[in-house]
C-alpha positions as CSV (number, residue, x, y, z in Angstrom):
1,M,93.3,160.9,81.8
2,I,93.1,164.7,82.5
3,L,93.2,166.2,86.0
4,K,92.6,169.9,86.8
5,Y,93.0,171.4,90.2
6,F,91.1,174.4,91.5
7,Y,91.7,176.3,94.7
8,D,89.6,179.0,96.5
9,K,92.0,180.9,98.7
10,K,89.3,182.6,100.8
11,L,88.0,179.3,101.9
12,A,91.2,177.2,101.5
13,Q,89.1,174.8,99.5
14,A,90.2,172.5,96.7
15,S,88.2,170.9,94.0
16,Y,89.0,168.9,90.9
17,L,88.0,168.1,87.4
18,L,88.8,164.6,86.2
19,G,88.5,163.8,82.5
20,C,88.9,161.0,80.0
21,A,90.5,162.4,76.8
22,A,89.5,159.3,74.8
23,T,85.7,159.7,75.4
24,G,85.5,163.4,76.3
25,E,83.7,162.7,79.6
26,A,84.6,164.5,82.8
27,M,83.7,164.6,86.5
28,V,83.9,167.4,89.0
29,I,84.7,166.5,92.6
30,D,83.7,168.6,95.6
31,P,82.7,171.6,93.5
32,M,82.4,175.2,94.7
33,R,79.3,177.1,94.1
34,D,80.9,179.3,91.5
35,I,81.2,176.7,88.7
36,A,82.5,179.0,86.0
37,P,86.1,177.7,86.4
38,Y,85.0,174.1,85.8
39,L,83.0,175.0,82.7
40,K,85.9,177.0,81.3
41,A,88.5,174.2,82.0
42,A,86.2,171.6,80.4
43,K,85.7,173.6,77.3
44,E,89.5,174.2,76.9
45,E,90.2,170.5,77.2
46,G,87.4,169.5,74.9
47,L,85.5,167.7,77.7
48,H,81.8,167.5,78.6
49,I,81.0,167.3,82.3
50,T,78.9,164.2,82.6
51,H,79.4,163.3,86.3
52,V,79.6,165.3,89.5
53,T,80.2,164.1,93.1
54,E,81.3,165.2,96.5
55,T,83.0,163.5,99.5
56,H,80.4,164.6,102.1
57,I,77.9,167.2,103.1
58,H,80.2,170.2,103.5
59,A,80.1,172.5,106.5
60,D,82.3,175.4,105.4
61,F,80.9,176.4,102.0
62,V,77.9,176.0,99.8
63,S,78.4,173.1,97.5
64,G,78.1,173.6,93.8
65,I,77.0,170.0,93.0
66,R,73.5,171.1,92.0
67,E,74.8,174.0,90.0
68,V,77.1,171.7,88.0
69,A,74.3,169.3,87.4
70,H,71.9,172.0,86.3
71,A,74.3,173.7,84.0
72,T,75.7,170.6,82.3
73,G,73.2,167.8,82.8
74,A,75.8,165.8,84.8
75,H,74.7,162.9,86.9
76,M,75.2,163.4,90.7
77,F,76.8,160.7,92.8
78,L,76.0,161.2,96.5
79,S,77.1,159.3,99.6
80,D,74.5,157.0,101.2
81,M,76.8,156.1,104.1
82,G,75.3,158.4,106.9
83,D,72.5,157.7,109.2
84,E,69.0,159.3,108.8
85,N,70.4,162.6,110.0
86,W,72.9,162.8,107.1
87,K,71.0,161.9,104.0
88,Y,70.6,164.2,101.1
89,A,67.1,165.6,100.9
90,F,67.3,165.8,97.1
91,A,68.5,162.2,96.6
92,D,65.2,161.1,95.0
93,Q,65.9,163.2,91.9
94,P,66.3,161.1,88.7
95,N,69.8,162.4,88.1
96,V,71.1,161.1,91.4
97,T,72.8,157.8,92.3
98,L,73.4,157.0,95.9
99,V,76.7,155.2,96.6
100,R,78.2,153.2,99.4
101,D,81.6,151.7,100.3
102,G,82.8,149.5,97.4
103,D,80.6,151.0,94.7
104,E,82.2,151.9,91.4
105,W,81.4,153.8,88.2
106,M,83.2,154.8,85.1
107,V,84.0,158.2,83.7
108,G,85.1,157.1,80.2
109,N,88.0,154.9,80.9
110,V,88.5,156.1,84.4
111,R,87.3,153.9,87.2
112,V,86.0,155.6,90.4
113,Q,85.8,153.4,93.5
114,V,84.0,154.5,96.7
115,L,85.9,154.1,100.0
116,R,84.2,154.6,103.4
117,T,86.1,157.2,105.4
118,D,83.7,158.4,108.0
119,G,84.9,160.3,111.1
120,H,85.0,163.9,110.0
121,T,81.3,163.3,109.3
122,P,79.2,160.1,109.3
123,E,78.6,160.0,105.6
124,H,82.1,160.9,104.4
125,V,83.5,158.8,101.6
126,S,86.7,159.1,99.4
127,F,87.2,158.2,95.8
128,M,90.0,155.9,94.5
129,I,90.9,156.5,90.9
130,T,92.2,154.1,88.2
131,D,93.1,155.0,84.7
132,T,92.0,151.6,83.1
133,A,93.3,152.6,79.7
134,A,96.8,152.4,81.0
135,T,96.7,150.0,84.0
136,H,94.7,148.2,86.6
137,V,96.6,149.8,89.4
138,P,94.9,152.8,91.2
139,F,96.9,156.0,91.0
140,G,95.3,158.2,93.7
141,V,92.5,159.0,96.1
142,F,90.4,162.1,96.4
143,T,90.1,162.2,100.2
144,G,87.9,165.2,100.8
145,D,88.0,166.3,104.5
146,F,89.2,162.9,105.7
147,L,92.9,163.1,104.9
148,F,94.9,166.3,104.4
149,V,98.5,167.1,103.9
150,G,99.9,166.6,107.4
151,D,96.5,166.3,109.1
152,V,93.1,164.6,109.2
153,G,89.7,166.2,109.3
154,R,88.3,167.3,112.7
155,P,85.5,165.1,114.1
156,D,83.9,167.8,116.4
157,L,82.1,170.0,113.9
158,L,78.8,168.3,114.3
159,E,79.0,169.0,118.1
160,E,80.6,172.4,118.1
161,A,78.8,173.9,115.2
162,A,75.6,171.9,114.7
163,G,74.9,171.1,118.4
164,M,74.9,167.3,118.1
165,I,76.2,166.7,121.7
166,G,78.3,163.6,122.1
167,S,79.1,163.2,118.5
168,K,82.7,164.3,118.5
169,E,84.2,161.3,120.3
170,I,82.1,159.0,118.1
171,G,83.5,160.8,115.1
172,A,87.1,160.6,116.4
173,R,86.9,156.9,116.9
174,A,85.5,156.4,113.4
175,Q,88.3,158.6,112.1
176,F,90.8,156.3,113.8
177,H,89.4,153.3,111.9
178,S,89.5,155.2,108.7
179,V,93.2,156.0,109.2
180,Q,93.9,152.3,110.1
181,R,92.2,151.3,106.8
182,F,94.4,153.7,104.8
183,K,97.5,152.3,106.5
184,Q,96.9,149.1,104.6
185,L,96.7,150.8,101.2
186,P,99.7,151.1,98.9
187,D,102.2,153.9,99.6
188,H,102.3,155.0,95.9
189,L,98.8,156.4,96.0
190,Q,98.5,160.2,95.4
191,I,96.4,162.0,97.9
192,F,94.2,164.9,96.7
193,P,92.5,166.6,99.7
194,A,89.7,169.1,99.7
195,H,91.4,171.7,101.9
196,G,94.7,173.4,102.5
197,A,96.4,175.5,105.1
198,G,94.0,178.0,106.7
199,S,90.9,175.8,106.7
200,A,89.0,175.4,109.9
201,C,88.3,171.7,109.0
202,G,91.5,170.6,110.7
203,K,94.1,172.0,113.1
204,A,97.4,171.8,111.2
205,L,96.8,171.4,107.5
206,G,99.8,171.7,105.2
207,A,100.0,174.2,102.4
208,L,101.0,171.8,99.6
209,P,98.2,170.9,97.2
210,S,98.8,167.2,97.3
211,T,100.8,164.4,98.9
212,T,101.4,160.7,98.8
213,L,100.0,158.1,101.2
214,G,103.5,156.8,101.8
215,Y,104.7,160.2,102.9
216,E,101.7,160.8,105.2
217,K,102.3,157.4,106.8
218,L,105.8,158.7,107.7
219,V,105.1,162.2,108.9
220,N,101.4,162.8,109.5
221,P,100.7,162.6,113.3
222,A,97.5,160.7,112.7
223,F,99.3,157.7,111.3
224,Q,101.6,157.4,114.3
225,F,99.0,156.1,116.6
226,D,98.1,152.4,117.2
227,D,96.1,153.0,120.3
228,E,92.6,154.2,119.6
229,D,92.2,156.2,122.9
230,D,95.5,158.0,122.4
231,F,94.4,158.9,118.9
232,V,91.1,160.2,120.1
233,A,92.7,162.4,122.8
234,W,95.2,163.8,120.2
235,L,92.6,164.5,117.6
236,L,90.2,166.3,119.9
237,E,92.8,168.5,121.5
238,G,93.7,171.9,120.1
239,Q,91.0,172.1,117.4
240,P,90.3,175.7,116.3
241,E,87.0,177.5,116.9
242,A,84.2,176.1,114.7
243,P,82.7,179.1,112.8
244,R,79.0,179.7,113.6
245,Y,78.0,179.6,110.0
246,F,79.1,176.0,109.6
247,A,75.8,174.8,111.0
248,R,74.0,176.7,108.4
249,M,76.2,175.2,105.6
250,K,75.4,171.7,106.8
251,Y,71.7,172.4,106.5
252,V,71.9,174.2,103.1
253,N,74.0,171.4,101.6
254,K,71.8,168.7,103.0
255,V,68.5,170.1,101.6
256,G,70.1,171.6,98.5
257,S,71.1,175.2,97.9
258,P,69.1,177.4,95.6
259,L,70.6,178.0,92.1
260,V,72.6,181.2,91.9
261,S,70.5,182.3,88.9
262,S,67.5,182.4,91.2
263,L,69.0,184.8,93.7
264,P,68.0,188.4,94.0
265,Q,70.4,191.2,92.9
266,P,71.2,193.9,95.4
267,Q,69.9,197.4,94.6
268,E,71.8,200.6,95.1
269,L,70.1,202.5,97.9
270,P,70.0,206.2,99.1
271,R,71.6,207.2,102.4
272,A,68.2,207.5,104.1
273,E,67.7,203.8,103.6
274,L,71.0,203.1,105.4
275,D,69.8,204.9,108.5
276,R,66.5,203.0,108.3
277,V,68.0,199.5,108.0
278,L,70.4,200.2,110.8
279,A,67.6,201.4,113.0
280,E,65.8,198.1,112.3
281,G,68.8,196.1,113.4
282,H,70.0,194.7,110.1
283,W,73.7,193.9,109.5
284,V,75.5,196.4,107.3
285,F,79.0,195.5,106.5
286,D,81.3,198.3,105.5
287,M,83.9,196.7,103.1
288,R,86.1,199.8,102.8
289,S,89.7,199.8,104.1
290,A,90.4,200.0,107.9
291,Q,91.9,203.4,107.5
292,A,88.9,204.8,105.6
293,F,86.5,203.4,108.2
294,A,88.5,204.8,111.1
295,E,88.4,208.2,109.5
296,A,84.6,208.2,109.0
297,H,81.8,205.7,109.1
298,V,78.1,205.4,109.8
299,A,77.5,204.3,113.4
300,G,76.3,200.8,113.7
301,T,78.1,199.4,110.6
302,I,80.7,196.7,110.9
303,N,84.0,197.2,109.2
304,V,85.2,194.0,107.4
305,P,87.7,195.2,104.7
306,N,87.4,193.4,101.4
307,I,90.9,191.9,101.2
308,G,91.3,188.9,99.0
309,G,87.8,187.7,99.7
310,G,88.8,186.3,103.1
311,C,86.4,188.7,104.7
312,V,83.6,186.1,104.5
313,N,85.3,183.9,107.1
314,H,84.7,186.6,109.6
315,I,81.3,187.8,108.3
316,G,80.0,184.3,108.6
317,W,80.3,184.5,112.4
318,F,77.9,187.4,112.7
319,V,75.5,187.4,109.7
320,D,71.8,186.7,110.4
321,Y,70.7,184.2,107.7
322,S,67.1,184.9,108.5
323,K,67.3,188.6,107.5
324,P,68.6,190.6,104.6
325,T,72.2,191.7,104.6
326,Y,73.5,195.0,103.3
327,I,77.0,196.3,102.3
328,I,79.0,199.4,101.6
329,A,81.5,199.0,98.9
330,D,82.8,200.3,95.6
331,R,80.5,199.4,92.7
332,E,83.3,197.6,90.8
333,E,84.0,195.4,93.8
334,L,80.4,194.2,94.1
335,P,80.6,191.1,91.8
336,S,83.5,189.6,93.7
337,I,82.0,190.4,97.1
338,L,78.7,188.8,96.1
339,N,80.6,185.8,94.9
340,A,82.3,185.5,98.2
341,F,79.1,186.0,100.2
342,R,77.3,183.4,98.2
343,A,80.1,180.9,98.8
344,I,78.9,180.7,102.4
345,G,75.2,181.1,101.6
346,I,74.7,184.8,102.2
347,D,72.1,184.9,99.4
348,D,69.8,187.7,100.5
349,V,72.0,190.8,99.9
350,R,69.2,193.2,99.6
351,G,71.0,196.4,98.9
352,Y,74.3,198.3,98.9
353,W,75.7,201.8,99.2
354,T,78.8,203.2,97.6
355,P,81.4,204.9,99.8
356,D,80.3,208.4,98.8
357,V,77.3,208.1,101.2
358,I,79.9,208.5,104.0
359,Q,80.4,212.1,105.1
360,P,83.4,213.6,106.9
361,S,81.0,214.5,109.7
362,D,80.1,210.9,110.3
363,T,81.6,209.2,113.4
364,Y,85.2,208.0,113.5
365,L,86.9,205.0,115.1
366,P,89.9,205.7,117.4
367,T,93.0,203.6,116.8
368,I,96.1,203.1,118.9
369,H,99.7,202.0,118.6
370,A,101.6,199.5,120.7
371,Q,103.9,202.1,122.2
372,E,100.9,204.1,123.5
373,V,99.3,201.0,124.9
374,A,102.6,200.3,126.8
375,R,102.6,203.7,128.3
376,K,98.9,203.4,129.4
377,R,99.0,199.7,130.3
378,D,97.3,200.2,133.7
379,E,94.7,202.5,132.2
380,V,93.3,200.3,129.5
381,V,91.8,196.8,129.1
382,V,93.4,194.7,126.2
383,V,91.0,192.2,124.6
384,D,92.8,189.6,122.4
385,V,90.4,188.5,119.7
386,R,92.7,185.9,118.0
387,G,92.0,182.2,118.0
388,I,92.7,180.0,121.0
389,N,95.8,178.4,119.5
390,E,97.3,181.8,118.6
391,Y,96.6,183.0,122.1
392,K,98.2,179.9,123.7
393,A,101.4,180.4,121.5
394,R,101.9,184.0,122.6
395,H,99.8,186.8,124.1
396,I,100.1,190.2,125.7
397,A,100.5,189.7,129.5
398,G,97.2,190.3,131.2
399,A,95.2,190.5,128.0
400,Q,91.6,189.2,128.2
401,H,91.0,186.5,125.5
402,I,87.7,186.4,123.6
403,P,88.0,185.0,120.0
404,L,86.4,187.4,117.5
405,G,83.5,185.2,116.6
406,F,82.5,184.9,120.3
407,L,82.4,188.6,121.2
408,P,78.6,188.9,120.9
409,K,78.2,186.2,123.5
410,Y,80.6,187.7,126.0
411,L,79.8,191.4,125.9
412,D,79.0,191.4,129.6
413,V,82.5,190.3,130.7
414,I,84.2,193.2,129.0
415,P,84.9,196.0,131.5
416,Q,83.5,199.4,130.5
417,D,85.2,201.5,133.2
418,K,88.4,201.7,131.2
419,P,89.2,202.2,127.5
420,V,89.0,198.8,125.7
421,V,91.9,198.1,123.2
422,L,91.1,195.3,120.7
423,Q,94.1,193.4,119.6
424,C,94.8,190.6,117.0
425,A,97.8,189.5,114.9
426,S,97.7,192.1,112.2
427,G,95.1,194.8,113.0
428,Y,92.5,193.3,110.7
429,R,90.4,191.4,113.2
430,S,90.8,194.1,115.9
431,Q,89.2,196.6,113.5
432,I,86.2,194.2,113.0
433,A,86.0,193.7,116.8
434,A,86.2,197.4,117.6
435,S,83.4,198.2,115.1
436,L,81.3,195.3,116.5
437,L,81.6,196.6,120.1
438,R,80.7,200.1,118.9
439,R,77.6,198.6,117.3
440,H,76.7,197.1,120.7
441,G,77.0,200.4,122.6
442,F,80.7,200.4,123.7
443,D,81.8,204.0,123.2
444,N,85.3,203.9,124.5
445,V,87.0,201.3,122.3
446,L,90.2,201.5,120.2
447,S,91.7,199.2,117.6
448,L,95.4,198.3,118.0
449,V,96.8,198.8,114.5
450,D,100.2,197.2,115.0
451,G,100.7,193.6,114.2
452,E,102.3,190.9,116.3
453,A,105.8,191.7,115.1
454,V,105.5,195.1,116.7
455,W,103.3,194.5,119.8
456,S,105.3,191.4,120.8
457,Q,108.4,193.6,121.1
458,V,106.9,196.6,122.7
459,L,104.4,195.0,125.1
460,E,105.3,192.4,127.7
461,T,104.2,189.0,126.4
462,E,103.6,185.6,127.8
463,Q,104.2,182.3,126.1
464,G,101.3,179.8,126.3
């Protein structure tokens, strides 16, 4: 048996290629939309991808299951465990098999057994794996967004992101029973989750790529509860903000995303077009560094520096999927940016501009250091744009808290009679927030460039 691990840092998302050396067959589990890594790994191992599956209808990225099937001819295995709201719209295709709890199939000599693990979502399943050429004993489980290292999947996304009111407690109770079921499984089982630290699909995911069920039984908080009500209260408390684009991902992955090969390619545009699209209200994301943007930028653009691809987690809060999106970036960065955008379904990137369209005479964004904020504390309004759990842990005394993704909803509660200082943990999100407020007509805003290590010492702080 051959097992390959793939990890997308920008989305904290893990996927796997499972192969049988004896027959040359392979299966991809929870694939990303960029399938090049799976094709490359399969070729290097002398495998042909014959099967592809996923644990559930994902909410945080565009699934690559149809991409893999199209490129390789692989057969798709899709969960049939959800109600009518959580059925795949492309399940009637001839290369699809719907699976339920207890179903099995073979990938060469490797047995794949379906386990019901609903809770994170109603249709969620996990896959128990046995290398039958060596033993009849299962060696591990691909647990998707059910069981993570040190955590379990949140059950509130359908309510928080997709608007299905009342579903989070139902999901939490289902999650309890899924955990109870896993308590009965053997400790030796290896656990291979679909996410790591930094994912918004849980509240305290560990950074290790895998774990064992026995270890999770000992240390994972979810396994310490025997009372269902206590478990539900614990699971629902303290979950991070659910990004707005999650609702879009649920829809895209349910109906089936378009193939990447069918997507339009952005065209390089002249400066006059930049002024036009801004006047029409389109989103233009300036991917240059925070310093470059602060020195000069075109009014109305949003600065989301392209650092490690993580920018998409923030862009997903604001992008309008019903309209074209535009970017300002170096030409050589364009492929990686498009790849990151497409990972969360931003497919209609209509055009781009290179940084040379920015002129020194364009507007600038004022920044400020913690020492100056301390001197002018009574003269400014500090808006903390970090997440709720970050704010609860420590925040500047008197700071107004509005998580970055919620700023457009709460513009009317931000005072405009004083300078507004946007603050986060590193200066990255505060820069996005400052440019966002400028787009919405706030003229007197500044970005706090110092990170928490500095502002927590200079400015009076409160513990949550």
